[in-house]
N, C-alpha and C positions, 0 to 999 in steps of 0.2 A: 490401185496395187495390180499387177499384172501378172498374169500365168501363162505357162507354154505348156503346150500338149505334146511336146518333144518328151518331156518325162513326168510321171505321175504328181501331182500335187496332194497331197495329204493333210497339208497346216489350212490352206485357202485362205479368210479372212481372221481365221482364229476366234477366240473368245469375244473380244470386242471388236463387233462389225460396223462399218461405217454409216452413217447415217442418209439413207437412200432419199431424203427429202422429199416426200412422194407429194404431189400439188396438193396445195390446201388443207396442208397438215395432215393430211390421210395416216391412219397407224397402218394399212395394210392397203397391197394393189391387190387386185383378184384379176389372173389372166385366164379366162375361156377360152378351151382351145377344140374346135370342131372339125376333125378327121374327116378329110373328106376323098374317099380313099375308092369307091365301088367302080369296079369298071377298071382298074390299073393293077388287079392280085393277078397271083397266078393264073393262067388258064391256057388251054393248048390253043384259044381265040386271041391270044397274044403270044403264039410262036414259044410257049414255054411248056419245058417238058410235060407237064405232069399240072394237076387242078391243086389250088386251095386248100390249106389246113389249119390256118391259124386265125385268131379272133372269130367264131363264128357258133351258131345256137349247139355243135355237136363237136365241140374238142375232142382230142383224142385221135382222130382218125386219121388215117392215111393218104396219101397224093394219089389220085388214078391217072397212074402215069401212060400219054399217049391218049389220051380221049377224054373228052369233056364229062364234068360233075354238074348234072343237073341243080342237082338240091344245092350243092357250094354256089352254083351262081346267081339261084335266085335269093339264097339266102341275104348275098351282098346287093343284090338291085334291091331291097327293100329299103335300103338307106339312101339311095337316090330318086326310089319313087316316091317312098313314102314319108320317112323319119326326119328327111330333111328339113323337110315343109314343120312336121311337128314343132322340131328343135326351133325353127327358125320365129314361129308363134309364141314358145315359151320366152324368147329374150326379148321378142315386139313389146309383149305386156310391159316390161320392166323400164325399156329402152337402152337396156344392156348390150355393150358391144363386145364382139369376141372376135377370135383371131382364126382363120380358118385355112389348116394344113391342105391345101390343095394337090392331091395326085396330078400328073400334067395327064396322063391316061384317062382319068375321069375327070375329067373335065373337058378333053374332048368329046365324050361319051355323050356329056348333059351339061353343058354348056348356061342352061337355064337357069342352072341352080346357083349356078355364083353369080352371074347375072342378079340374082332376088339379094342374095348376101353384100351386093355392093350396093346395091340400090337400098338398103335396109341400113347402110354405113358400119358394116363389117369387114375386117381388114381382110385381104387373101394374099398368104404368105404359101411356100412353096414345099410342099413333100416330096421333092424329085419326081421323074415322070410316071414310076413305077412301082407299085408296093412290095419291093421285093428285098430281098439280101443285096446289098451292097458289097460285101465282105469281098467276093471272089469275081465282082465283077472287072472285068478290063477298064485301065483308062479311058479309052478313046469310046467306048461306050457310054463311059460313066459320063463324058464330057456333050456327046451327043445327047443322053438324055437332059441336061443338064437346060441345053439349049432350048430342048424341046417343050421342058416345061415353062419356058420364060415364056417361050412364045404363046404358047396354050393359055398361059394364064392372061397373057397380056390381051390378045385376042379377046376371052371373054369378059374381061374386068375392064379393059382400058387403059390398064396400066402394067408393067413388070414388076413382080413382087419384090421387096425391099426385106424378107426375111427367110430363113432356108431351114428346113429342118430332113432329113434324110431318113433318120430312124436307125435301120441295121446300117450302120456304115462303116466305110473300111478306116485305117491309119492314115489314109490319104484323103479322104471323102473331103475334108473342111478345105484342105489346101485347094484339092481342085472347084470344089465349086467358088472359091475368093478368086482365082485365077481367070477362072470363065467371065463371072463377073466384070474382073477389072476389064477383059480383053471385050468386052462387050462395051465398054464407059458407062456400065451402071451402076449405082450405088447398093452396096451390099453394106445395110443397118445393123443386121443379127443374124446367127443362128443358133438353133437349141439342141444341137446334138449333145445333151449332157443332161445328168441327174444330180449333179454334186454339192447343189447348195440351193439357198434361199433368196440370194439376190443374184443378179447378172454383174459380169467381172469380164475384166479383158485381156487376153490373150494374144500373143504376136504369130503374124503368120508371112512370111520374109521381112523381117522386122519392121512390120507394119501392124498397128493397133486393129483387134477384130473383138468386137463385144459378143460376146455368149451371154444367154439367156437360158438359162437350166429349164428344163423340162420335170416333168412328172409320170410314175408308171405307178406310182401310189392310190394318186389321188385320181383316177381313172376309170373308166366304165370299162375297158379292158379286163378288169379284174372279177369280170362275170363268167367271163370265158378263159380262165386261167386258174390253178389251185397254187396256192390256197388263195381263194378269193372271197367275192361278196359271193355270202348265200342268198341275194334279195335284196329289192331297192330300199330295205328299210336298214340294211347294212351300209348302203354306200353314203345313204342322207346321213346317217350317224358318223360313219367318219370324215366326209367332206364338214361337217359341224364341228366335229371334236378339233380337226385342222384348223376351221379360221379360229374355231375360239382360242386355241394358242397361240395365232402368230397373233391375234387382236389383243391380245394380252400382252405379247412381246411388243408388239407395236406401241401402248400406253406405258411400258416399263420402258421406252426410249430403245426399244431394238427394233424400228419397222422391217419388216419381211414383205417378201412377193406370192401369193399361193397359186399355183397352178393346178386347174382342171382339164385332164383330159376325157373327151370325150367323142363319139362314132356314131355314123348317123345310123346305120344298121343295127347299136346296141340300145344306147339311149335313147333312141326313135320308138323303140316299141312303147307302146301304152303302158304297159307296167312298169318299166323304170322312168320313162318320162315325168311320171308322177312323182319321184324321188328330187328328180330337176328342180320341175316347177315349185316344191318346197324347201328348198336349200336357197332358190332365187328370192323367196318369199321371205325366206328367215334373215337373207345378208341384207337386204332394202330396211332390215327394222334397226340397223346401226347407224350411225353418225361417223364420219370420217373412214370412208370404204373408198376404195376408190377402182371402179370396174373398170379396164383399160384392154385395150390391144396392146400386141407384145412392139407393134411398129410405136407404139404412145411410150412406151416403156424405155424401147431404145433413145428415143430423140431426148422423153428426159434425161436418161443417163448419161448419153454425149453430152446434154448440157452441164450439167451438177457435177458428175465425175469423168473430167474429159480424159482421155488416153494418157498417160505417161511412162517411159520408159524406165 
C-alpha cells in the first residue's frame, strides 16, 4: 500500500492492518530512539539570532536575542557530558539496540559519543545538521545542512546514515533529503518525519517508492518539558507500560504493530528519569516474542516482506 505526501491521507491501512511478519513471530517491534542534539540547538555561537527555548528544564522562557544564555547552554551540555553515558549503560545491561537521531553539529562537537554508540551496536541515523525549525529555511541552505550532516556522521561512525529525521520540517524537506541522497549515490532506506501510524508505509517521491517509519511524540520524554506532560518518572513509566500492554495484546490478536519510544540525553539522562527507563527495559525483558530493534532493521525487514508497489 502506497501513500503520497501531496495530499493528506486520512484512511491509512484502515481497520485491517497488514501482518508485519516481524522476525521469529514477534508480536511487537520496539524501536527506541535516542536523540543526540546537544550543540545543535539555537545559540549565537551557531550564528543564530538568539538562544534556545525548547525542551529544557525551564519551559516557557523567551529567547535571549543577540546574547548567550549560559543557563540554557549548560542544560544542554548535561546531555553530552553525562546523560548519554548513563543511557548507554542502561541499554548495555539488556543488550538492546537503539537508533540515534544524531544532529550533525552535535556530532561535530562530541564525536566520541557517536563512536561509543557504534561500538555498542547502535544505529546512527540523521536528525539533520541543526536542531532548528526547517519550515522557513531556504532550500539551498537545507541542502548544505544535509550534506554536512552526512559527512559528520560518516566521519564519526565510519558510514553515512541510511535513515533520516529532520523533526521540524517544511513541505519540501522529504523531497530535498531524497534528492540529496540520490545525488550522492547513497541509499536512503527510510525517513521518520511522520506520526500517523503504528506501522511503516510507502510514499512516492518523484514516482519512486520511499519508506516512512513513523515516529512518536507521546511515548517520548519530551513530555517532561511540554504541557500537558509527564508529571514525573512514574507517569512516564506507566504510559510506556500501558502502550506496550495494548500493542502486545493486539499482536497476539493478529494485529502486530510497532512501538516507538523517543529519548533525549539531557532529559531521560537525568538520574531520576533514567530510573523509569531502566524499569521499562526490565519490564519488557520479561515477555516472549518481543523484537527490540533499530529502525534500519525495521526498514530492511519491511522492504523484504512488504516491497514497494505502485
